[in-house]
C-alpha positions as a printed Julia matrix, in Angstrom:
594×3 Matrix{Float64}:
  15.99  -13.15   23.44
  13.19  -15.35   22.15
  13.11  -19.03   23.11
  11.44  -20.04   19.86
  13.47  -20.26   16.65
  11.36  -18.35   14.12
  10.92  -19.93   10.7
  11.35  -17.81    7.58
   8.52  -19.43    5.62
   4.83  -18.9     6.27
   2.11  -21.42    6.99
  -0.66  -21.35    4.38
  -1.87  -24.91    5.02
  -3.43  -23.76    8.29
  -5.78  -21.66    6.12
  -6.4   -23.97    3.13
  -4.35  -27.2     3.03
  -2.78  -28.12   -0.31
  -1.75  -24.74   -1.71
  -3.07  -23.94   -5.18
  -4.47  -27.51   -5.46
  -6.44  -27.23   -2.2
  -9.9   -28.92   -2.4
 -10.9   -26.93    0.71
 -10.18  -23.67   -1.12
 -12.27  -24.73   -4.15
 -15.07  -25.57   -1.73
 -14.65  -22.07   -0.21
 -15.06  -20.5    -3.68
 -18.25  -22.52   -4.3
 -19.72  -21.55   -0.89
 -18.79  -17.9    -1.57
 -20.78  -18.0    -4.83
 -23.8   -19.41   -2.94
 -23.53  -16.66   -0.31
 -23.37  -14.0    -3.05
 -26.51  -15.54   -4.61
 -28.23  -15.31   -1.22
 -27.2   -11.64   -0.88
 -28.43  -11.03   -4.43
 -31.88  -12.43   -3.6
 -32.15  -10.19   -0.52
 -31.08   -7.14   -2.53
 -33.5    -7.86   -5.4
 -36.41   -8.26   -2.95
 -35.49   -5.04   -1.16
 -37.97   -2.28   -2.03
 -36.98    0.99   -0.36
 -39.82    3.3     0.67
 -42.44    0.63   -0.13
 -41.93   -1.42    3.0
 -42.93   -0.61    6.55
 -39.87   -2.55    7.72
 -37.16   -0.92    5.57
 -34.72   -0.97    8.49
 -35.18   -4.71    9.12
 -34.73   -5.55    5.44
 -31.58   -3.42    5.27
 -30.3    -5.04    8.49
 -30.71   -8.49    6.89
 -28.84   -7.3     3.78
 -26.03   -5.85    5.9
 -25.61   -9.1     7.84
 -25.32  -11.08    4.58
 -23.05   -8.37    3.1
 -20.67   -8.96    6.03
 -20.62  -12.74    5.44
 -19.82  -12.24    1.74
 -17.14   -9.58    2.33
 -15.28  -11.98    4.64
 -15.53  -14.85    2.14
 -14.36  -12.8    -0.86
 -11.49  -11.17    1.05
 -10.38  -14.53    2.45
 -10.24  -15.91   -1.11
  -8.4   -12.88   -2.52
  -5.84  -12.92    0.3
  -5.09  -16.63   -0.21
  -4.53  -16.27   -3.95
  -2.3   -13.2    -3.4
  -0.12  -15.34   -1.12
   0.05  -18.23   -3.6
   1.01  -15.94   -6.49
   3.64  -14.09   -4.45
   5.44  -17.14   -3.04
   5.89  -18.72   -6.48
   5.49  -16.69   -9.67
   5.58  -19.91  -11.72
   2.45  -21.31  -10.04
   0.11  -21.52  -13.05
  -2.69  -22.98  -10.94
  -2.58  -19.86   -8.72
  -3.02  -17.69  -11.84
  -6.09  -19.73  -12.8
  -7.47  -19.26   -9.28
  -6.85  -15.51   -9.56
  -9.22  -15.51  -12.56
 -11.91  -17.27  -10.48
 -11.49  -14.83   -7.57
 -11.71  -11.87   -9.98
 -14.99  -13.24  -11.33
 -16.23  -13.8    -7.77
 -15.39  -10.18   -6.88
 -17.07   -8.86  -10.04
 -20.26  -10.84   -9.3
 -20.26   -9.46   -5.74
 -19.63   -5.95   -7.12
 -22.64   -6.27   -9.43
 -24.9    -7.08   -6.46
 -23.47   -4.09   -4.57
 -24.12   -1.84   -7.57
 -27.81   -2.8    -7.42
 -27.87   -2.27   -3.64
 -26.16    1.13   -3.92
 -28.69    2.17   -6.56
 -31.52    1.34   -4.16
 -29.84    3.21   -1.29
 -29.67    6.31   -3.49
 -33.49    6.4    -3.73
 -33.88    7.72   -0.16
 -34.15   11.44    0.5
 -31.75   12.79    3.16
 -34.51   12.89    5.78
 -35.76    9.36    5.0
 -32.18    8.1     5.01
 -31.35    9.58    8.41
 -34.52    8.15    9.98
 -33.43    4.61    8.96
 -30.51    4.77   11.42
 -32.31    6.12   14.48
 -31.8     3.96   17.57
 -30.99    0.62   15.94
 -27.99   -1.59   15.11
 -27.51    0.14   11.75
 -26.48    3.34   13.55
 -22.84    2.24   13.82
 -22.72    1.88   10.0
 -24.1     5.33    9.19
 -20.83    6.72    7.79
 -19.92    3.77    5.59
 -23.43    3.19    4.19
 -23.92    6.93    3.58
 -20.61    6.89    1.67
 -21.98    4.12   -0.59
 -25.24    6.05   -1.12
 -23.37    9.26   -2.06
 -21.1     7.35   -4.46
 -24.13    5.72   -6.11
 -25.66    9.14   -6.75
 -22.5    10.11   -8.66
 -22.45    7.03  -10.88
 -24.32    5.8   -13.95
 -27.49    3.73  -13.94
 -27.46    0.31  -12.32
 -27.51   -1.42  -15.75
 -24.58    0.66  -17.05
 -22.46    0.17  -13.92
 -23.18   -3.59  -14.0
 -22.07   -3.69  -17.64
 -18.83   -1.86  -16.76
 -18.17   -4.38  -13.96
 -18.72   -7.31  -16.3
 -16.58   -5.89  -19.1
 -13.79   -5.0   -16.68
 -13.1    -8.68  -15.87
 -11.6    -9.34  -19.3
 -10.77   -5.69  -20.01
  -9.55   -3.59  -17.12
  -8.54   -6.37  -14.69
  -7.26   -8.46  -17.58
  -4.66   -5.8   -18.39
  -3.6    -5.66  -14.75
  -3.07   -9.43  -14.78
  -1.19   -9.13  -18.08
   1.36   -6.91  -16.3
   1.87   -9.55  -13.58
   2.4   -12.24  -16.24
   5.01  -10.18  -18.11
   6.92   -9.24  -14.95
   6.84  -12.84  -13.7
   8.89  -13.85  -16.74
  11.5   -11.08  -16.58
  14.92  -12.2   -15.42
  17.98  -10.04  -14.88
  21.3   -11.62  -15.93
  24.03  -11.22  -13.31
  27.4   -13.0   -13.5
  26.56  -16.67  -14.14
  22.96  -16.55  -12.93
  19.59  -15.08  -13.75
  17.94  -13.08  -10.98
  14.24  -12.53  -10.36
  13.11   -8.9   -10.18
  13.06   -9.06   -6.37
  16.57  -10.48   -6.13
  17.94   -7.94   -8.61
  16.34   -5.06   -6.69
  18.2    -6.17   -3.54
  21.52   -5.71   -5.42
  20.97   -1.92   -5.48
  21.99   -1.88   -1.83
  25.28   -3.69   -2.58
  28.36   -1.87   -1.21
  30.14   -2.55   -4.53
  29.32    0.19   -7.05
  30.36   -1.96  -10.02
  27.7    -4.52   -8.95
  25.02   -1.83   -8.66
  25.99   -0.31  -12.0
  26.04   -3.67  -13.8
  22.67   -4.73  -12.37
  21.15   -1.32  -13.21
  22.38   -1.54  -16.8
  20.75   -4.99  -17.22
  17.69   -3.78  -15.3
  17.14   -0.87  -17.71
  17.68   -3.16  -20.72
  15.14   -5.68  -19.41
  12.41   -3.1   -18.83
  13.17   -1.39  -22.14
  12.92   -4.72  -23.97
   9.36   -5.12  -22.66
   8.62   -1.39  -22.89
   6.29   -1.48  -25.91
   4.02   -4.14  -24.4
   4.08   -2.49  -20.97
   3.27    0.92  -22.51
   0.27   -0.62  -24.27
  -0.81   -2.24  -20.98
  -0.56    1.07  -19.11
  -2.43    2.91  -21.88
  -5.3     0.41  -21.83
  -5.6     0.6   -18.04
  -5.71    4.39  -18.03
  -7.92    4.47  -21.12
 -10.49    2.2   -19.49
 -10.47    4.34  -16.35
 -10.78    7.65  -18.21
 -13.62    6.34  -20.38
 -15.57    5.28  -17.28
 -14.89    8.65  -15.64
 -16.06   10.44  -18.78
 -19.29    8.45  -18.94
 -19.99    9.31  -15.29
 -19.37   12.99  -16.0
 -16.27   13.17  -13.82
 -13.83   15.69  -15.25
 -11.13   15.32  -12.57
  -9.1    12.09  -12.74
  -8.11   12.63   -9.09
 -11.74   12.36   -7.98
 -11.75    8.58   -7.58
  -8.4     8.28   -5.73
  -9.36   11.18   -3.43
 -12.78    9.65   -2.69
 -11.18    6.27   -2.06
  -8.77    7.9     0.4
 -11.57    9.91    2.03
  -9.63   13.12    1.63
 -10.06   16.56    0.08
  -7.98   17.84   -2.82
  -7.06   20.82   -0.61
  -5.32   18.41    1.78
  -3.38   16.78   -1.06
  -2.31   20.16   -2.46
  -1.26   21.43    0.99
   0.9    18.33    1.49
   2.71   18.49   -1.88
   3.1    22.26   -1.62
   4.81   21.94    1.78
   7.1    19.2     0.43
   8.04   21.17   -2.7
   9.13   24.13   -0.59
  11.34   22.01    1.66
  13.43   20.01   -0.83
  16.76   21.79   -0.21
  17.9    19.88    2.92
  17.26   16.57    1.12
  19.24   17.76   -1.91
  22.07   18.62    0.51
  21.86   15.11    1.95
  22.17   13.57   -1.53
  25.14   15.81   -2.3
  26.83   14.84    0.98
  26.19   11.15    0.36
  27.78   11.47   -3.09
  30.85   13.08   -1.5
  31.1    10.3     1.12
  30.97    7.7    -1.65
  33.7     9.55   -3.54
  31.35   10.66   -6.33
  30.62   14.03   -7.85
  26.88   13.23   -8.03
  24.81   10.19   -7.17
  23.3     8.08   -9.92
  19.88    6.45   -9.53
  21.58    3.16   -8.62
  23.55    4.83   -5.82
  20.48    5.96   -3.87
  20.37    2.78   -1.79
  24.14    2.31   -1.6
  25.26    1.65    1.97
  27.72    4.01    3.65
  30.84    2.56    5.23
  32.56   -0.67    4.3
  30.9    -2.68    7.06
  27.32   -3.67    6.3
  25.03   -3.78    9.32
  23.44   -7.22    9.13
  20.84   -8.86   11.35
  19.73  -12.47   11.04
  15.99  -13.01   10.71
  15.89  -14.12   14.36
  17.8   -11.01   15.51
  15.58   -8.75   13.4
  12.44  -10.32   14.9
  13.75   -9.98   18.46
  14.76   -6.37   17.84
  11.3    -5.49   16.5
   9.43   -7.18   19.37
  11.69   -5.55   21.98
  11.08   -2.03   20.65
   7.36   -2.51   19.99
   7.2    -3.57   23.67
   8.71   -0.23   24.71
   5.87    1.56   22.92
   3.07   -0.69   24.13
   2.21   -4.26   25.05
  -0.52   -4.79   22.4
   1.85   -4.12   19.51
   4.47   -6.48   20.94
   1.87   -9.22   21.53
   0.76   -8.98   17.91
   4.32   -9.1    16.49
   5.25  -12.08   18.68
   2.16  -13.96   17.51
   2.99  -13.24   13.85
   6.51  -14.69   14.25
   5.51  -17.66   16.39
   2.47  -18.69   14.3
   4.41  -18.42   11.01
   2.39  -15.6     9.5
   5.5   -14.31    7.69
   7.14  -15.41    4.42
  10.66  -13.94    4.46
  12.94  -16.53    2.84
  15.45  -15.2     0.29
  14.91  -17.52   -2.67
  14.29  -17.39   -6.41
  10.85  -17.36   -7.95
   9.24  -15.05   -5.41
   7.45  -11.86   -6.39
   9.36   -8.62   -5.67
   8.35   -6.27   -2.84
   6.47   -6.79    0.36
   2.84   -6.75    1.5
   0.46   -7.54    4.34
  -2.85   -9.26    3.74
  -5.65  -10.17    6.14
  -7.81  -13.3     6.34
 -11.04  -12.04    7.99
 -12.67  -15.44    8.46
  -9.58  -16.81   10.23
  -8.75  -13.48   11.97
  -5.13  -13.95   10.85
  -2.6   -11.9     8.92
   0.08  -12.95    6.43
   3.16  -10.9     5.6
   5.3   -11.33    2.49
   8.83  -10.04    1.86
  12.34  -11.2     0.99
  14.67  -10.86    3.99
  18.43  -10.68    3.49
  19.42   -9.01    6.78
  19.86   -5.35    5.81
  18.58   -2.49    8.02
  16.13   -1.78    5.2
  14.78   -5.36    5.47
  14.24   -4.95    9.22
  12.34   -1.71    8.49
  10.21   -3.41    5.82
   9.37   -6.2     8.25
   8.35   -3.65   10.92
   6.36   -1.74    8.25
   4.32   -4.8     7.26
   3.79   -5.75   10.92
   2.39   -2.23   11.38
  -0.23   -3.01    8.72
  -1.0    -6.21   10.56
  -1.37   -4.41   13.88
  -3.87   -2.03   12.27
  -6.2    -4.94   11.42
  -5.5    -6.49   14.84
  -6.57   -3.26   16.6
  -9.9    -3.4    14.72
 -10.48   -7.13   15.15
 -13.72   -6.86   17.2
 -15.33   -4.15   15.03
 -18.07   -4.63   12.44
 -16.44   -5.78    9.18
 -17.98   -2.89    7.22
 -16.33   -0.45    9.65
 -12.88   -1.95    9.04
 -12.41   -0.98    5.4
  -9.83    1.75    5.96
  -8.33    3.62    3.01
  -4.81    3.37    1.59
  -3.52    6.63    3.07
  -4.39    5.73    6.67
  -3.29    2.14    6.03
   0.19    3.53    5.41
   0.0     5.48    8.68
   0.09    2.4    10.94
   2.83    0.73    8.9
   5.05    3.8     8.85
   4.48    4.37   12.56
   5.76    0.85   13.32
   8.72    1.45   11.02
   9.56    4.7    12.83
   9.66    2.96   16.22
  12.17    0.41   14.93
  14.38    2.73   12.84
  14.59    5.27   15.67
  15.5     2.52   18.1
  18.18    1.22   15.73
  19.82    4.66   15.51
  19.76    5.04   19.3
  21.12    1.52   19.87
  24.13    2.06   17.58
  27.37    1.09   19.36
  29.74    3.21   17.23
  29.5     6.52   15.4
  29.97    4.7    12.08
  27.08    2.35   12.83
  24.92    5.29   13.9
  25.7     7.01   10.6
  24.76    3.92    8.58
  21.43    3.57   10.41
  20.64    7.29   10.31
  21.3     7.24    6.57
  18.95    4.26    6.18
  16.27    6.21    8.07
  16.77    9.3     5.88
  16.51    7.07    2.8
  12.85    6.53    3.69
  12.31   10.3     3.76
  14.0    10.47    0.34
  11.76    7.66   -0.94
   8.55    9.22    0.36
   9.24   12.9    -0.26
  11.17   12.55   -3.54
  10.56    9.15   -5.18
   6.83    9.1    -4.44
   6.61   12.76   -5.44
   8.16   11.8    -8.81
   5.52    9.09   -9.21
   2.72   11.55   -8.47
   4.13   14.18  -10.86
   4.58   11.53  -13.57
   1.13   10.03  -13.17
  -0.57   13.43  -13.15
   1.19   14.44  -16.4
   0.55   11.02  -17.92
  -3.21   11.21  -17.27
  -3.3    14.7   -18.75
  -1.6    13.37  -21.9
  -3.66   10.16  -22.0
  -6.87   12.21  -22.25
  -5.65   13.19  -25.74
  -4.8     9.66  -26.89
  -2.23    6.87  -26.46
   1.14    7.79  -24.96
   4.18    6.05  -26.48
   6.97    4.3   -24.59
   9.34    7.15  -25.52
   6.88    9.78  -24.21
   6.44    7.82  -20.98
  10.23    7.77  -20.52
  10.38   11.53  -21.15
   7.58   12.24  -18.65
   9.25   10.03  -16.04
  12.64   11.68  -16.51
  11.14   15.18  -16.1
   9.22   14.08  -12.98
  12.33   12.55  -11.39
  14.44   15.63  -12.07
  11.82   17.89  -10.49
  11.19   15.62   -7.49
  14.9    15.09   -6.75
  15.81   18.76   -7.2
  18.04   17.63  -10.1
  20.48   16.19   -7.53
  21.33   13.04   -9.54
  23.66   12.51  -12.49
  21.59    9.65  -13.97
  17.91    8.76  -13.61
  15.62    5.81  -14.32
  13.37    6.76  -17.26
  11.76    3.3   -17.52
  10.77    3.41  -13.83
   7.11    3.63  -14.91
   7.46    0.11  -16.37
   9.22   -1.4   -13.35
   6.83   -0.06  -10.72
   3.86   -2.36  -10.08
   1.89    0.48   -8.46
   1.16    2.14  -11.82
  -0.52   -1.08  -13.0
  -2.62   -1.96   -9.95
  -6.29   -1.94  -10.93
  -7.82   -1.73   -7.46
  -6.3     1.63   -6.54
  -5.73    4.52   -8.98
  -2.88    6.92   -8.11
  -1.29    4.39   -5.76
   1.39    6.92   -4.76
   0.3     9.9    -2.64
  -1.27    7.69    0.09
   2.26    6.53    1.02
   3.52   10.08    1.54
   0.34   11.04    3.38
   0.68    8.02    5.66
   4.35    8.73    6.29
   3.86   12.37    7.29
   0.61   11.73    9.15
   2.32    8.99   11.16
   5.17   11.4    11.99
   2.61   13.72   13.58
   1.25   10.78   15.62
   4.78    9.63   16.45
   5.67   13.08   17.82
   2.62   12.78   20.13
   3.67    9.28   21.18
   7.18   10.47   22.11
   5.67   13.32   24.07
   3.25   11.13   26.04
   5.35    7.96   26.45
   4.18    4.38   26.94
   0.61    5.32   27.91
  -0.05    6.61   24.37
  -0.8     3.14   22.95
  -4.48    3.25   24.01
  -4.97    6.61   22.27
  -3.15    5.27   19.19
  -5.43    2.22   19.07
  -8.55    4.42   19.33
  -7.25    6.49   16.38
  -6.68    3.3    14.33
 -10.2     2.1    15.15
 -11.65    5.32   13.69
  -9.71    5.12   10.41
 -12.53    3.53    8.38
 -15.48    5.53    9.65
 -14.58    9.19    9.06
 -12.69   11.38    6.59
  -8.96   11.91    7.19
  -9.61   15.57    7.95
 -12.1    14.57   10.69
  -9.73   11.88   11.99
  -6.82   14.33   12.3
  -8.96   16.94   13.98
 -10.5    14.48   16.46
  -7.27   12.74   17.51
  -4.52   15.33   16.84
  -6.48   18.64   16.81
  -4.9    19.65   13.47
  -6.23   20.96   10.14
  -4.8    18.9     7.27
  -5.93   21.38    4.61
  -3.32   23.87    5.92
   0.42   23.53    5.37
   1.3    23.96    9.09
   0.79   20.32   10.01
   2.75   19.09    6.97
   5.59   21.55    7.65
   5.98   20.32   11.23
   6.01   16.66   10.07
   8.61   17.36    7.34
  10.73   19.19    9.92
  11.16   15.9    11.83
  12.75   14.43    8.65
  14.92   17.54    8.23
  16.16   17.11   11.83
  17.57   13.7    10.82
  19.27   15.26    7.8
  20.79   18.02    9.93
  22.15   15.45   12.39
  23.6    13.47    9.47
  25.26   16.56    7.95
  26.75   17.42   11.34
  28.11   13.89   11.88
  29.72   13.89    8.43
  31.26   17.38    8.63
  34.95   17.1     8.02
């Protein structure tokens, strides 16, 4: 057991004292602007192919680029924390506007730089990297050069960046504002979205049903405005794609995730063919709950009358103990996060729903946000976010430009950490009933990633197809969502959640289009790594860390081949990963056989 009593609130003052009124943070924003101006002057002076010292000039730009990246990310991370801990913090919203402008200004400078990088021929480009410090950045700078060749002129891309501050990003912020004001009435109180979501794991079906009814009403009441918001976001994106001559709306998300469409298709194809065991699980769960069929609000219902609860302290100790059994580095990181108050877990009103990890590159510190109420699912979420943190920790001594890993591999480290803890929980169960509860919680994640996320992908794909022909109404969005859920869940439910598109933040995030398939990729990819880890035992941590360190400097296909010797464009790998989830289902079905 730990000697230190872990606190459930994070320390932000160690980063910038004074919260959203911090003078030090305002000073940081001003310095960041100066550093961007310095980068801009270097970039404007840079004349590719006209200088004898191209490599030196580019080296100087790269060094300043690194300084600016750290400053801008530090600012963005701080504001994300402020907004999440208190949705009523109006000053934090104002700061978000300043950080968005800062990012857009930085982006404009990068657009000019990328345009200049695109002027090199392949041979001239390769010669720039021979035997110097730039060599380590070949992949990431080549990626920027390729992307620049596929975009519009520098002036047009700069204009898009400028217009997106009040257009594209403005609509994303509009969503946050609307959701921040939504309250769900329950008994005598009004719940925040995050608090209401936690009620879906209540053992009392009447509570779940009542909250779901109010939940649907709340999202429906804001449906028209949210539909308009979603339409404007997608419309902006599609117009930009059209101007660039991109006819596939999956191009940007695939490029951002450094993966081929063949890989994505192989993954979904394997999942679609293996839905039956998960449908059987949902049918069995319904039977155990005394229902003919599960409703949407029963998906997270606990089995058994006794809820498995762990205090925050117990959850922390459990996570550290089982990380330690995998490897010392992971345990050291988790212990540091708890001891140094990098985690905001308090269950209180006014917090944003969900959980996230964010990194402060200048301070070399992480912060983790969630709402902890002691359920097995909360312990898993905490482990998940610590997995994200460990990913950045494993890369801490690498060049900043080689640490920008994509969403899909980001979800690999988090899911891997989650697997360690959920597996350990099942094995540590003291009774068969407890084992069943924990096994069911573990299977729920397979359901979420292979069915819920699949529904999101199916919905978003159909939505973008429709949006190309004009605005899509709230009613049409509900219809598309309902069809996607029925397909993804093998029609195993009696009632669905048609306004799910409105309640899910991921559809409205501006930074990442199609913020769905990376989760499923990360989940299944991590299962492949986890199988290796089980096979090799404690000594696998070093190999795991070397895989994490490669995540931002190669494609996912190259990463999988180098570290796992598998071809992600074929269904074999995905089938073997899904089979590990099916094994859990089979064990569950056996345990619950009458």
